[in-house]
C-alpha positions in Angstrom: 0.0 0.0 0.0 2.8 2.4 0.9 4.6 2.0 -2.5 1.3 2.6 -4.3 0.9 5.9 -2.2 4.4 7.0 -3.2 3.9 6.1 -6.9 0.6 8.0 -7.0 2.0 11.1 -5.2 5.4 11.2 -6.7 4.5 13.6 -9.6 2.8 16.0 -7.4 5.6 15.9 -4.9 8.1 16.8 -7.6 5.9 19.6 -9.0 5.8 21.1 -5.5 9.5 22.0 -5.7 9.2 23.8 -9.0 8.9 27.4 -7.8 6.2 28.6 -5.4 3.7 28.4 -8.4 4.5 24.7 -8.5 3.8 24.4 -4.8 0.4 26.0 -5.2 -0.4 23.8 -8.2 0.6 20.7 -6.3 -1.5 21.8 -3.3 -4.6 22.2 -5.6 -3.9 18.8 -7.3 -3.5 17.1 -4.0 -6.9 18.3 -2.7 -8.7 15.6 -4.7 -6.5 12.7 -4.0 -5.3 13.6 -0.5 -2.0 11.7 -1.0 0.1 11.6 2.1 3.5 11.4 0.3 2.5 14.4 -1.9 1.3 16.4 1.2 4.6 15.6 3.0 6.6 17.1 0.1 4.2 20.1 -0.3 4.8 21.0 3.3 8.6 20.7 2.9 8.6 22.8 -0.4 6.3 25.5 1.2 8.7 25.7 4.1 11.7 26.0 1.9 10.1 28.7 -0.3 9.1 30.7 2.9 12.6 30.3 4.2 13.9 31.6 0.9 11.6 34.6 1.1 12.8 35.4 4.6 16.4 35.1 3.6 15.8 37.4 0.6 14.1 39.9 2.8 17.1 39.8 5.2 19.6 40.2 2.4 18.0 43.6 1.5 19.0 45.0 4.8 22.3 43.3 5.3 25.8 44.6 4.5 27.4 41.2 4.9 27.8 39.8 1.3 29.5 36.6 2.6 26.6 35.9 5.0 24.0 36.5 2.3 25.9 34.1 0.0 26.0 31.4 2.7 22.3 31.8 3.5 21.3 31.6 -0.2 23.5 28.6 -0.7 21.9 26.9 2.5 18.4 27.5 1.0 19.5 26.0 -2.3 20.9 23.0 -0.6 17.6 22.5 1.3 15.7 22.7 -1.9 18.0 20.1 -3.6 17.7 17.7 -0.7 13.9 18.0 -0.8 13.7 17.6 -4.6 16.0 14.6 -4.6 13.9 13.0 -1.8 10.8 13.5 -3.9 12.4 12.0 -7.0 13.6 9.0 -5.1 10.2 8.4 -3.5 11.5 9.1 0.1 9.9 11.1 2.9 13.2 12.8 3.6 12.9 15.9 5.9 15.2 18.8 5.1 17.9 19.3 7.8 17.4 21.8 10.6 13.9 22.9 9.6 12.1 19.8 8.2 10.5 18.8 11.5 9.2 22.4 12.0 7.8 22.5 8.4 5.8 19.3 9.1 4.5 20.7 12.3 3.7 24.2 11.1 1.9 23.1 8.0 0.3 19.9 9.3 -3.1 21.1 8.1 -1.9 20.8 4.5 -2.8 17.3 3.3 
C-alpha cells in the first residue's frame, strides 16, 4: 500500500519543488487525492520557499555579502535535498527545519 501511495503522489511531490507556483499547483492537485506522500513534500517545499523569502528579505538590509551568500546557498541545498527526496520516493525531511515545516503546515494534506 505504501509503495502505491508513493507512486501516486510522486509527480505531485516533484511539482511542489518547482517554484512557489508549482507548490500552489501541487496543493490544488492534491486536494482531490489527499495523497500523504505528496502532502509531505508540499509541506517541505512550502517551508523551503518561505525560508527563501525570509532570507531574501534579510539580504535587502544586510551589509554582509558573505553571509548573504551562505544563507542563499543553504536554502538552495535544502531545495536540492527536498527535490532529490521526492524524485527518489522518500519522505526525507530537510535538515534543521524539516520537522518544524511538518508541524507548522500539518493542516496541509
